[in-house]
C-alpha positions, 0 to 999 in steps of 0.5 A: 052860603054865608059870605065869608070876608077875610081882615087883617090889620098890620101895625105899621108905626112902630118907629114912625112919625105922623104928620097930618096935612088938612086944608084947601091945599093938602092935596097940592101941597102933597103933589108938589113932592108925591110922585104918585096919582092923587085926583080922587078917582086915581087916590080916594079916601081910605086910601093907602099908600107907600112911597117917596116924599123928598127922597124918605120912604114914607106911608100915605093915606089919603083919611079924610076928604081934606086930609092926608095923614103921613106916616114916616121913620122917625129918623126923615121926620124933620126932614120931610116935615121942613119939604113939606112947609116948603112946598106949602109955600106957595099957599102962605 
């Protein structure tokens, strides 16, 4: 008997802007604004989750060890970008 696998793909990119956060402090910056646990054990590479950043609904993807992709509705993109820049000031 063959193992049967079921897969589904859903395009959630409509009306969204993608912001990529990458570097040695990417997780630290994101952790200032993200309510969920970003430690590798809880949110390993390949994980995707929905939540809020600066009260804006977003989807966060952990795409590589030091890189996160944040998908936000276009109308909130500048707001989220500014929040990320403010959170990153500590490491400039």
